[in-house]
PyMOL Python script that loads the backbone (N, CA, C, O; Angstrom):
from pymol import cmd

cmd.read_pdbstr("""\
ATOM      1  N   MET A   1       0.844  -1.176   0.000  1.00  0.00           N
ATOM      2  CA  MET A   1       0.000   0.000   0.000  1.00  0.00           C
ATOM      3  C   MET A   1       0.886   1.235   0.000  1.00  0.00           C
ATOM      4  O   MET A   1       1.797   1.350   0.821  1.00  0.00           O
ATOM      5  N   SER A   2       0.623   2.157  -0.917  1.00  0.00           N
ATOM      6  CA  SER A   2       1.397   3.395  -0.959  1.00  0.00           C
ATOM      7  C   SER A   2       0.704   4.460  -0.123  1.00  0.00           C
ATOM      8  O   SER A   2      -0.519   4.472   0.015  1.00  0.00           O
ATOM      9  N   THR A   3       1.508   5.344   0.425  1.00  0.00           N
ATOM     10  CA  THR A   3       0.970   6.426   1.239  1.00  0.00           C
ATOM     11  C   THR A   3       1.410   7.748   0.644  1.00  0.00           C
ATOM     12  O   THR A   3       2.599   8.064   0.625  1.00  0.00           O
ATOM     13  N   SER A   4       0.457   8.515   0.163  1.00  0.00           N
ATOM     14  CA  SER A   4       0.784   9.847  -0.343  1.00  0.00           C
ATOM     15  C   SER A   4       0.752  10.822   0.822  1.00  0.00           C
ATOM     16  O   SER A   4       0.307  10.481   1.917  1.00  0.00           O
ATOM     17  N   SER A   5       1.224  12.028   0.579  1.00  0.00           N
ATOM     18  CA  SER A   5       1.250  13.028   1.648  1.00  0.00           C
ATOM     19  C   SER A   5      -0.153  13.324   2.167  1.00  0.00           C
ATOM     20  O   SER A   5      -0.308  13.666   3.339  1.00  0.00           O
ATOM     21  N   SER A   6      -1.174  13.201   1.327  1.00  0.00           N
ATOM     22  CA  SER A   6      -2.539  13.465   1.789  1.00  0.00           C
ATOM     23  C   SER A   6      -3.066  12.324   2.662  1.00  0.00           C
ATOM     24  O   SER A   6      -4.016  12.519   3.419  1.00  0.00           O
ATOM     25  N   ASP A   7      -2.454  11.123   2.565  1.00  0.00           N
ATOM     26  CA  ASP A   7      -2.862   9.989   3.388  1.00  0.00           C
ATOM     27  C   ASP A   7      -2.067   9.891   4.692  1.00  0.00           C
ATOM     28  O   ASP A   7      -2.400   9.092   5.568  1.00  0.00           O
ATOM     29  N   ALA A   8      -1.032  10.693   4.816  1.00  0.00           N
ATOM     30  CA  ALA A   8      -0.180  10.636   6.000  1.00  0.00           C
ATOM     31  C   ALA A   8      -0.948  11.104   7.236  1.00  0.00           C
ATOM     32  O   ALA A   8      -1.825  11.963   7.139  1.00  0.00           O
ATOM     33  N   PRO A   9      -0.617  10.538   8.394  1.00  0.00           N
ATOM     34  CA  PRO A   9      -1.298  10.968   9.625  1.00  0.00           C
ATOM     35  C   PRO A   9      -1.086  12.456   9.884  1.00  0.00           C
ATOM     36  O   PRO A   9      -0.024  13.004   9.588  1.00  0.00           O
ATOM     37  N   ARG A  10      -2.092  13.089  10.432  1.00  0.00           N
ATOM     38  CA  ARG A  10      -2.012  14.505  10.774  1.00  0.00           C
ATOM     39  C   ARG A  10      -2.263  14.674  12.257  1.00  0.00           C
ATOM     40  O   ARG A  10      -3.010  13.902  12.859  1.00  0.00           O
ATOM     41  N   LYS A  11      -1.646  15.675  12.843  1.00  0.00           N
ATOM     42  CA  LYS A  11      -1.909  16.005  14.237  1.00  0.00           C
ATOM     43  C   LYS A  11      -3.211  16.780  14.310  1.00  0.00           C
ATOM     44  O   LYS A  11      -3.415  17.727  13.550  1.00  0.00           O
ATOM     45  N   VAL A  12      -4.087  16.390  15.209  1.00  0.00           N
ATOM     46  CA  VAL A  12      -5.344  17.102  15.421  1.00  0.00           C
ATOM     47  C   VAL A  12      -5.554  17.290  16.913  1.00  0.00           C
ATOM     48  O   VAL A  12      -5.007  16.548  17.728  1.00  0.00           O
ATOM     49  N   VAL A  13      -6.346  18.280  17.258  1.00  0.00           N
ATOM     50  CA  VAL A  13      -6.707  18.530  18.643  1.00  0.00           C
ATOM     51  C   VAL A  13      -8.222  18.473  18.740  1.00  0.00           C
ATOM     52  O   VAL A  13      -8.929  19.164  18.006  1.00  0.00           O
ATOM     53  N   ILE A  14      -8.705  17.661  19.631  1.00  0.00           N
ATOM     54  CA  ILE A  14     -10.142  17.558  19.865  1.00  0.00           C
ATOM     55  C   ILE A  14     -10.389  17.977  21.306  1.00  0.00           C
ATOM     56  O   ILE A  14      -9.793  17.426  22.232  1.00  0.00           O
ATOM     57  N   LYS A  15     -11.263  18.946  21.489  1.00  0.00           N
ATOM     58  CA  LYS A  15     -11.587  19.423  22.827  1.00  0.00           C
ATOM     59  C   LYS A  15     -13.072  19.253  23.061  1.00  0.00           C
ATOM     60  O   LYS A  15     -13.890  19.456  22.164  1.00  0.00           O
ATOM     61  N   MET A  16     -13.403  18.878  24.284  1.00  0.00           N
ATOM     62  CA  MET A  16     -14.809  18.724  24.655  1.00  0.00           C
ATOM     63  C   MET A  16     -15.058  19.507  25.935  1.00  0.00           C
ATOM     64  O   MET A  16     -14.167  19.644  26.774  1.00  0.00           O
ATOM     65  N   MET A  17     -16.266  20.017  26.077  1.00  0.00           N
ATOM     66  CA  MET A  17     -16.649  20.708  27.296  1.00  0.00           C
ATOM     67  C   MET A  17     -18.141  20.543  27.519  1.00  0.00           C
ATOM     68  O   MET A  17     -18.902  20.316  26.578  1.00  0.00           O
ATOM     69  N   THR A  18     -18.543  20.657  28.755  1.00  0.00           N
ATOM     70  CA  THR A  18     -19.956  20.605  29.106  1.00  0.00           C
ATOM     71  C   THR A  18     -20.383  22.013  29.500  1.00  0.00           C
ATOM     72  O   THR A  18     -19.723  22.658  30.315  1.00  0.00           O
ATOM     73  N   VAL A  19     -21.473  22.487  28.932  1.00  0.00           N
ATOM     74  CA  VAL A  19     -21.961  23.840  29.184  1.00  0.00           C
ATOM     75  C   VAL A  19     -23.425  23.756  29.603  1.00  0.00           C
ATOM     76  O   VAL A  19     -24.224  23.069  28.967  1.00  0.00           O
ATOM     77  N   LYS A  20     -23.760  24.445  30.652  1.00  0.00           N
ATOM     78  CA  LYS A  20     -25.146  24.458  31.131  1.00  0.00           C
ATOM     79  C   LYS A  20     -25.860  25.695  30.610  1.00  0.00           C
ATOM     80  O   LYS A  20     -26.315  26.543  31.378  1.00  0.00           O
ATOM     81  N   ARG A  21     -25.947  25.780  29.290  1.00  0.00           N
ATOM     82  CA  ARG A  21     -26.644  26.872  28.608  1.00  0.00           C
ATOM     83  C   ARG A  21     -27.421  26.256  27.454  1.00  0.00           C
ATOM     84  O   ARG A  21     -27.184  25.109  27.074  1.00  0.00           O
ATOM     85  N   GLY A  22     -28.335  27.016  26.909  1.00  0.00           N
ATOM     86  CA  GLY A  22     -29.105  26.539  25.769  1.00  0.00           C
ATOM     87  C   GLY A  22     -28.248  26.412  24.525  1.00  0.00           C
ATOM     88  O   GLY A  22     -27.232  27.092  24.383  1.00  0.00           O
ATOM     89  N   ILE A  23     -28.668  25.532  23.624  1.00  0.00           N
ATOM     90  CA  ILE A  23     -27.892  25.260  22.411  1.00  0.00           C
ATOM     91  C   ILE A  23     -27.674  26.521  21.584  1.00  0.00           C
ATOM     92  O   ILE A  23     -26.593  26.703  21.024  1.00  0.00           O
ATOM     93  N   TYR A  24     -28.675  27.393  21.495  1.00  0.00           N
ATOM     94  CA  TYR A  24     -28.527  28.588  20.670  1.00  0.00           C
ATOM     95  C   TYR A  24     -27.554  29.584  21.300  1.00  0.00           C
ATOM     96  O   TYR A  24     -26.849  30.296  20.585  1.00  0.00           O
ATOM     97  N   ASP A  25     -27.513  29.639  22.638  1.00  0.00           N
ATOM     98  CA  ASP A  25     -26.528  30.482  23.319  1.00  0.00           C
ATOM     99  C   ASP A  25     -25.115  29.997  23.020  1.00  0.00           C
ATOM    100  O   ASP A  25     -24.235  30.797  22.704  1.00  0.00           O
ATOM    101  N   VAL A  26     -24.897  28.692  23.117  1.00  0.00           N
ATOM    102  CA  VAL A  26     -23.568  28.113  22.903  1.00  0.00           C
ATOM    103  C   VAL A  26     -23.124  28.291  21.453  1.00  0.00           C
ATOM    104  O   VAL A  26     -22.007  28.739  21.193  1.00  0.00           O
ATOM    105  N   PHE A  27     -23.995  27.940  20.514  1.00  0.00           N
ATOM    106  CA  PHE A  27     -23.631  28.079  19.106  1.00  0.00           C
ATOM    107  C   PHE A  27     -23.383  29.542  18.750  1.00  0.00           C
ATOM    108  O   PHE A  27     -22.434  29.859  18.032  1.00  0.00           O
ATOM    109  N   GLY A  28     -24.230  30.423  19.247  1.00  0.00           N
ATOM    110  CA  GLY A  28     -24.062  31.843  18.962  1.00  0.00           C
ATOM    111  C   GLY A  28     -22.731  32.372  19.462  1.00  0.00           C
ATOM    112  O   GLY A  28     -22.076  33.167  18.787  1.00  0.00           O
ATOM    113  N   PHE A  29     -22.333  31.926  20.651  1.00  0.00           N
ATOM    114  CA  PHE A  29     -21.065  32.374  21.220  1.00  0.00           C
ATOM    115  C   PHE A  29     -19.876  31.866  20.421  1.00  0.00           C
ATOM    116  O   PHE A  29     -18.988  32.645  20.072  1.00  0.00           O
ATOM    117  N   PHE A  30     -19.846  30.573  20.126  1.00  0.00           N
ATOM    118  CA  PHE A  30     -18.679  29.988  19.469  1.00  0.00           C
ATOM    119  C   PHE A  30     -18.640  30.193  17.960  1.00  0.00           C
ATOM    120  O   PHE A  30     -17.572  30.063  17.361  1.00  0.00           O
ATOM    121  N   GLU A  31     -19.756  30.505  17.331  1.00  0.00           N
ATOM    122  CA  GLU A  31     -19.720  30.831  15.906  1.00  0.00           C
ATOM    123  C   GLU A  31     -19.055  32.180  15.669  1.00  0.00           C
ATOM    124  O   GLU A  31     -18.457  32.410  14.617  1.00  0.00           O
ATOM    125  N   ASN A  32     -19.161  33.069  16.648  1.00  0.00           N
ATOM    126  CA  ASN A  32     -18.524  34.379  16.541  1.00  0.00           C
ATOM    127  C   ASN A  32     -17.110  34.271  17.106  1.00  0.00           C
ATOM    128  O   ASN A  32     -16.912  34.367  18.317  1.00  0.00           O
ATOM    129  N   ILE A  33     -16.146  34.074  16.244  1.00  0.00           N
ATOM    130  CA  ILE A  33     -14.760  33.850  16.647  1.00  0.00           C
ATOM    131  C   ILE A  33     -14.230  35.031  17.466  1.00  0.00           C
ATOM    132  O   ILE A  33     -13.337  34.855  18.295  1.00  0.00           O
ATOM    133  N   LYS A  34     -14.759  36.204  17.246  1.00  0.00           N
ATOM    134  CA  LYS A  34     -14.339  37.388  18.007  1.00  0.00           C
ATOM    135  C   LYS A  34     -14.456  37.126  19.515  1.00  0.00           C
ATOM    136  O   LYS A  34     -13.679  37.676  20.294  1.00  0.00           O
ATOM    137  N   ASN A  35     -15.416  36.294  19.933  1.00  0.00           N
ATOM    138  CA  ASN A  35     -15.590  35.975  21.355  1.00  0.00           C
ATOM    139  C   ASN A  35     -14.401  35.213  21.930  1.00  0.00           C
ATOM    140  O   ASN A  35     -14.200  35.220  23.145  1.00  0.00           O
ATOM    141  N   MET A  36     -13.619  34.566  21.096  1.00  0.00           N
ATOM    142  CA  MET A  36     -12.497  33.780  21.587  1.00  0.00           C
ATOM    143  C   MET A  36     -11.337  34.648  22.075  1.00  0.00           C
ATOM    144  O   MET A  36     -10.412  34.139  22.708  1.00  0.00           O
ATOM    145  N   GLU A  37     -11.375  35.937  21.792  1.00  0.00           N
ATOM    146  CA  GLU A  37     -10.360  36.846  22.324  1.00  0.00           C
ATOM    147  C   GLU A  37     -10.410  36.878  23.853  1.00  0.00           C
ATOM    148  O   GLU A  37      -9.417  37.212  24.499  1.00  0.00           O
ATOM    149  N   ILE A  38     -11.542  36.539  24.420  1.00  0.00           N
ATOM    150  CA  ILE A  38     -11.736  36.568  25.871  1.00  0.00           C
ATOM    151  C   ILE A  38     -10.718  35.676  26.582  1.00  0.00           C
ATOM    152  O   ILE A  38     -10.258  36.023  27.669  1.00  0.00           O
ATOM    153  N   GLY A  39     -10.362  34.546  25.995  1.00  0.00           N
ATOM    154  CA  GLY A  39      -9.431  33.612  26.617  1.00  0.00           C
ATOM    155  C   GLY A  39      -7.990  34.080  26.638  1.00  0.00           C
ATOM    156  O   GLY A  39      -7.178  33.529  27.381  1.00  0.00           O
ATOM    157  N   GLY A  40      -7.652  35.082  25.842  1.00  0.00           N
ATOM    158  CA  GLY A  40      -6.321  35.656  25.853  1.00  0.00           C
ATOM    159  C   GLY A  40      -5.313  34.996  24.927  1.00  0.00           C
ATOM    160  O   GLY A  40      -4.201  35.505  24.789  1.00  0.00           O
ATOM    161  N   ALA A  41      -5.654  33.885  24.288  1.00  0.00           N
ATOM    162  CA  ALA A  41      -4.699  33.208  23.404  1.00  0.00           C
ATOM    163  C   ALA A  41      -4.667  33.825  22.010  1.00  0.00           C
ATOM    164  O   ALA A  41      -3.704  33.633  21.268  1.00  0.00           O
ATOM    165  N   ILE A  42      -5.716  34.565  21.649  1.00  0.00           N
ATOM    166  CA  ILE A  42      -5.739  35.197  20.335  1.00  0.00           C
ATOM    167  C   ILE A  42      -6.072  36.676  20.478  1.00  0.00           C
ATOM    168  O   ILE A  42      -6.733  37.091  21.430  1.00  0.00           O
ATOM    169  N   LYS A  43      -5.599  37.469  19.506  1.00  0.00           N
ATOM    170  CA  LYS A  43      -5.898  38.903  19.501  1.00  0.00           C
ATOM    171  C   LYS A  43      -5.946  39.398  18.067  1.00  0.00           C
ATOM    172  O   LYS A  43      -5.524  38.703  17.142  1.00  0.00           O
ATOM    173  N   SER A  44      -6.459  40.589  17.894  1.00  0.00           N
ATOM    174  CA  SER A  44      -6.568  41.228  16.575  1.00  0.00           C
ATOM    175  C   SER A  44      -7.392  40.383  15.611  1.00  0.00           C
ATOM    176  O   SER A  44      -6.987  40.162  14.469  1.00  0.00           O
ATOM    177  N   VAL A  45      -8.541  39.914  16.066  1.00  0.00           N
ATOM    178  CA  VAL A  45      -9.415  39.058  15.255  1.00  0.00           C
ATOM    179  C   VAL A  45     -10.165  39.896  14.222  1.00  0.00           C
ATOM    180  O   VAL A  45     -10.749  40.928  14.553  1.00  0.00           O
ATOM    181  N   ALA A  46     -10.142  39.446  12.977  1.00  0.00           N
ATOM    182  CA  ALA A  46     -10.863  40.122  11.891  1.00  0.00           C
ATOM    183  C   ALA A  46     -11.430  39.068  10.950  1.00  0.00           C
ATOM    184  O   ALA A  46     -10.770  38.072  10.654  1.00  0.00           O
ATOM    185  N   LYS A  47     -12.660  39.289  10.481  1.00  0.00           N
ATOM    186  CA  LYS A  47     -13.287  38.345   9.551  1.00  0.00           C
ATOM    187  C   LYS A  47     -12.986  38.763   8.113  1.00  0.00           C
ATOM    188  O   LYS A  47     -13.213  39.909   7.725  1.00  0.00           O
ATOM    189  N   ASP A  48     -12.474  37.816   7.332  1.00  0.00           N
ATOM    190  CA  ASP A  48     -12.177  38.062   5.926  1.00  0.00           C
ATOM    191  C   ASP A  48     -13.428  37.833   5.076  1.00  0.00           C
ATOM    192  O   ASP A  48     -14.393  37.221   5.534  1.00  0.00           O
ATOM    193  N   GLU A  49     -13.405  38.318   3.859  1.00  0.00           N
ATOM    194  CA  GLU A  49     -14.539  38.171   2.951  1.00  0.00           C
ATOM    195  C   GLU A  49     -14.818  36.717   2.586  1.00  0.00           C
ATOM    196  O   GLU A  49     -15.947  36.375   2.234  1.00  0.00           O
ATOM    197  N   ASP A  50     -13.796  35.851   2.667  1.00  0.00           N
ATOM    198  CA  ASP A  50     -13.983  34.445   2.298  1.00  0.00           C
ATOM    199  C   ASP A  50     -14.546  33.598   3.444  1.00  0.00           C
ATOM    200  O   ASP A  50     -14.668  32.381   3.303  1.00  0.00           O
ATOM    201  N   GLY A  51     -14.892  34.227   4.578  1.00  0.00           N
ATOM    202  CA  GLY A  51     -15.477  33.488   5.696  1.00  0.00           C
ATOM    203  C   GLY A  51     -14.480  33.048   6.753  1.00  0.00           C
ATOM    204  O   GLY A  51     -14.884  32.592   7.823  1.00  0.00           O
ATOM    205  N   TRP A  52     -13.185  33.173   6.481  1.00  0.00           N
ATOM    206  CA  TRP A  52     -12.151  32.842   7.456  1.00  0.00           C
ATOM    207  C   TRP A  52     -11.933  34.030   8.379  1.00  0.00           C
ATOM    208  O   TRP A  52     -12.070  35.180   7.961  1.00  0.00           O
ATOM    209  N   TRP A  53     -11.595  33.754   9.633  1.00  0.00           N
ATOM    210  CA  TRP A  53     -11.206  34.768  10.600  1.00  0.00           C
ATOM    211  C   TRP A  53      -9.689  34.717  10.724  1.00  0.00           C
ATOM    212  O   TRP A  53      -9.126  33.631  10.858  1.00  0.00           O
ATOM    213  N   THR A  54      -9.017  35.854  10.682  1.00  0.00           N
ATOM    214  CA  THR A  54      -7.572  35.907  10.863  1.00  0.00           C
ATOM    215  C   THR A  54      -7.271  36.574  12.202  1.00  0.00           C
ATOM    216  O   THR A  54      -8.041  37.407  12.679  1.00  0.00           O
ATOM    217  N   PHE A  55      -6.133  36.193  12.806  1.00  0.00           N
ATOM    218  CA  PHE A  55      -5.777  36.726  14.118  1.00  0.00           C
ATOM    219  C   PHE A  55      -4.339  36.365  14.442  1.00  0.00           C
ATOM    220  O   PHE A  55      -3.701  35.601  13.717  1.00  0.00           O
ATOM    221  N   GLU A  56      -3.837  36.916  15.527  1.00  0.00           N
ATOM    222  CA  GLU A  56      -2.521  36.580  16.061  1.00  0.00           C
ATOM    223  C   GLU A  56      -2.730  35.626  17.229  1.00  0.00           C
ATOM    224  O   GLU A  56      -3.461  35.945  18.166  1.00  0.00           O
ATOM    225  N   HIS A  57      -2.096  34.463  17.181  1.00  0.00           N
ATOM    226  CA  HIS A  57      -2.177  33.458  18.236  1.00  0.00           C
ATOM    227  C   HIS A  57      -0.889  33.518  19.048  1.00  0.00           C
ATOM    228  O   HIS A  57       0.194  33.659  18.479  1.00  0.00           O
ATOM    229  N   VAL A  58      -0.993  33.413  20.387  1.00  0.00           N
ATOM    230  CA  VAL A  58       0.189  33.577  21.238  1.00  0.00           C
ATOM    231  C   VAL A  58       1.261  32.532  20.971  1.00  0.00           C
ATOM    232  O   VAL A  58       2.436  32.807  21.211  1.00  0.00           O
ATOM    233  N   ILE A  59       0.913  31.357  20.490  1.00  0.00           N
ATOM    234  CA  ILE A  59       1.892  30.310  20.207  1.00  0.00           C
ATOM    235  C   ILE A  59       2.113  30.138  18.704  1.00  0.00           C
ATOM    236  O   ILE A  59       3.253  30.057  18.248  1.00  0.00           O
ATOM    237  N   ALA A  60       1.022  30.081  17.935  1.00  0.00           N
ATOM    238  CA  ALA A  60       1.116  29.775  16.503  1.00  0.00           C
ATOM    239  C   ALA A  60       1.409  30.992  15.635  1.00  0.00           C
ATOM    240  O   ALA A  60       1.704  30.837  14.450  1.00  0.00           O
ATOM    241  N   GLY A  61       1.335  32.202  16.193  1.00  0.00           N
ATOM    242  CA  GLY A  61       1.565  33.401  15.397  1.00  0.00           C
ATOM    243  C   GLY A  61       0.367  33.719  14.510  1.00  0.00           C
ATOM    244  O   GLY A  61      -0.782  33.507  14.899  1.00  0.00           O
ATOM    245  N   LYS A  62       0.648  34.233  13.311  1.00  0.00           N
ATOM    246  CA  LYS A  62      -0.432  34.587  12.380  1.00  0.00           C
ATOM    247  C   LYS A  62      -1.208  33.326  12.017  1.00  0.00           C
ATOM    248  O   LYS A  62      -0.637  32.363  11.505  1.00  0.00           O
ATOM    249  N   SER A  63      -2.510  33.338  12.283  1.00  0.00           N
ATOM    250  CA  SER A  63      -3.337  32.147  12.099  1.00  0.00           C
ATOM    251  C   SER A  63      -4.682  32.516  11.500  1.00  0.00           C
ATOM    252  O   SER A  63      -5.018  33.688  11.337  1.00  0.00           O
ATOM    253  N   LYS A  64      -5.443  31.471  11.175  1.00  0.00           N
ATOM    254  CA  LYS A  64      -6.814  31.688  10.718  1.00  0.00           C
ATOM    255  C   LYS A  64      -7.679  30.527  11.187  1.00  0.00           C
ATOM    256  O   LYS A  64      -7.187  29.433  11.466  1.00  0.00           O
ATOM    257  N   ILE A  65      -8.971  30.791  11.267  1.00  0.00           N
ATOM    258  CA  ILE A  65      -9.921  29.787  11.730  1.00  0.00           C
ATOM    259  C   ILE A  65     -11.248  29.996  11.005  1.00  0.00           C
ATOM    260  O   ILE A  65     -11.607  31.114  10.635  1.00  0.00           O
ATOM    261  N   ARG A  66     -11.955  28.907  10.816  1.00  0.00           N
ATOM    262  CA  ARG A  66     -13.276  28.966  10.187  1.00  0.00           C
ATOM    263  C   ARG A  66     -14.228  28.095  10.985  1.00  0.00           C
ATOM    264  O   ARG A  66     -13.893  26.969  11.352  1.00  0.00           O
ATOM    265  N   SER A  67     -15.396  28.612  11.248  1.00  0.00           N
ATOM    266  CA  SER A  67     -16.406  27.883  11.996  1.00  0.00           C
ATOM    267  C   SER A  67     -17.198  26.995  11.048  1.00  0.00           C
ATOM    268  O   SER A  67     -17.676  27.446  10.008  1.00  0.00           O
ATOM    269  N   ARG A  68     -17.330  25.715  11.426  1.00  0.00           N
ATOM    270  CA  ARG A  68     -18.153  24.776  10.648  1.00  0.00           C
ATOM    271  C   ARG A  68     -19.113  24.121  11.639  1.00  0.00           C
ATOM    272  O   ARG A  68     -18.753  23.157  12.314  1.00  0.00           O
ATOM    273  N   THR A  69     -20.314  24.639  11.724  1.00  0.00           N
ATOM    274  CA  THR A  69     -21.266  24.137  12.701  1.00  0.00           C
ATOM    275  C   THR A  69     -22.503  23.577  12.021  1.00  0.00           C
ATOM    276  O   THR A  69     -22.844  23.958  10.901  1.00  0.00           O
ATOM    277  N   ASN A  70     -23.161  22.674  12.713  1.00  0.00           N
ATOM    278  CA  ASN A  70     -24.427  22.124  12.266  1.00  0.00           C
ATOM    279  C   ASN A  70     -25.333  22.039  13.486  1.00  0.00           C
ATOM    280  O   ASN A  70     -25.256  21.083  14.258  1.00  0.00           O
ATOM    281  N   LYS A  71     -26.189  23.039  13.657  1.00  0.00           N
ATOM    282  CA  LYS A  71     -27.063  23.095  14.834  1.00  0.00           C
ATOM    283  C   LYS A  71     -28.023  21.915  14.887  1.00  0.00           C
ATOM    284  O   LYS A  71     -28.337  21.415  15.967  1.00  0.00           O
ATOM    285  N   GLU A  72     -28.487  21.469  13.726  1.00  0.00           N
ATOM    286  CA  GLU A  72     -29.446  20.366  13.668  1.00  0.00           C
ATOM    287  C   GLU A  72     -28.882  19.110  14.337  1.00  0.00           C
ATOM    288  O   GLU A  72     -29.616  18.408  15.033  1.00  0.00           O
ATOM    289  N   PHE A  73     -27.601  18.816  14.140  1.00  0.00           N
ATOM    290  CA  PHE A  73     -26.979  17.619  14.693  1.00  0.00           C
ATOM    291  C   PHE A  73     -26.120  17.906  15.925  1.00  0.00           C
ATOM    292  O   PHE A  73     -25.473  17.005  16.457  1.00  0.00           O
ATOM    293  N   GLY A  74     -26.117  19.173  16.379  1.00  0.00           N
ATOM    294  CA  GLY A  74     -25.358  19.531  17.576  1.00  0.00           C
ATOM    295  C   GLY A  74     -23.852  19.491  17.389  1.00  0.00           C
ATOM    296  O   GLY A  74     -23.115  19.180  18.325  1.00  0.00           O
ATOM    297  N   ILE A  75     -23.388  19.807  16.171  1.00  0.00           N
ATOM    298  CA  ILE A  75     -21.954  19.775  15.889  1.00  0.00           C
ATOM    299  C   ILE A  75     -21.405  21.200  15.865  1.00  0.00           C
ATOM    300  O   ILE A  75     -21.872  22.052  15.109  1.00  0.00           O
ATOM    301  N   LEU A  76     -20.418  21.433  16.698  1.00  0.00           N
ATOM    302  CA  LEU A  76     -19.736  22.728  16.736  1.00  0.00           C
ATOM    303  C   LEU A  76     -18.279  22.434  16.395  1.00  0.00           C
ATOM    304  O   LEU A  76     -17.570  21.819  17.191  1.00  0.00           O
ATOM    305  N   ASP A  77     -17.834  22.862  15.236  1.00  0.00           N
ATOM    306  CA  ASP A  77     -16.512  22.498  14.745  1.00  0.00           C
ATOM    307  C   ASP A  77     -15.817  23.740  14.194  1.00  0.00           C
ATOM    308  O   ASP A  77     -16.460  24.639  13.652  1.00  0.00           O
ATOM    309  N   HIS A  78     -14.503  23.774  14.341  1.00  0.00           N
ATOM    310  CA  HIS A  78     -13.692  24.837  13.778  1.00  0.00           C
ATOM    311  C   HIS A  78     -12.491  24.221  13.058  1.00  0.00           C
ATOM    312  O   HIS A  78     -11.938  23.209  13.489  1.00  0.00           O
ATOM    313  N   VAL A  79     -12.107  24.853  11.961  1.00  0.00           N
ATOM    314  CA  VAL A  79     -10.888  24.478  11.261  1.00  0.00           C
ATOM    315  C   VAL A  79      -9.863  25.553  11.578  1.00  0.00           C
ATOM    316  O   VAL A  79     -10.085  26.727  11.282  1.00  0.00           O
ATOM    317  N   PHE A  80      -8.742  25.164  12.178  1.00  0.00           N
ATOM    318  CA  PHE A  80      -7.699  26.101  12.595  1.00  0.00           C
ATOM    319  C   PHE A  80      -6.448  25.870  11.768  1.00  0.00           C
ATOM    320  O   PHE A  80      -5.992  24.736  11.620  1.00  0.00           O
ATOM    321  N   VAL A  81      -5.892  26.949  11.230  1.00  0.00           N
ATOM    322  CA  VAL A  81      -4.637  26.885  10.501  1.00  0.00           C
ATOM    323  C   VAL A  81      -3.688  27.880  11.153  1.00  0.00           C
ATOM    324  O   VAL A  81      -3.918  29.088  11.123  1.00  0.00           O
ATOM    325  N   GLY A  82      -2.606  27.349  11.748  1.00  0.00           N
ATOM    326  CA  GLY A  82      -1.674  28.222  12.459  1.00  0.00           C
ATOM    327  C   GLY A  82      -0.267  28.026  12.000  1.00  0.00           C
ATOM    328  O   GLY A  82       0.643  28.687  12.500  1.00  0.00           O
TER     329      GLY A  82
END
""", "prot")
cmd.dss("prot")
cmd.show_as("cartoon", "prot")
cmd.util.cbc("prot")
cmd.orient("prot")
């Protein structure tokens, strides 16, 4: 079996949390990436025309993130490129 670079293992981070708030409150908060500045790991958040948010990350430097959520199935997902 051959392995191309696209088939090679990738490092991923999966985080889970329990929140005692309504689903619309949670989705509304995390869909707006600007709210993530509160944690202090990112700053200078700006939304680009293509739907990606760009910012400075304290460890990764210049980065971008895109929210991919599905409220119907309760999926809150982000794609992070740092």
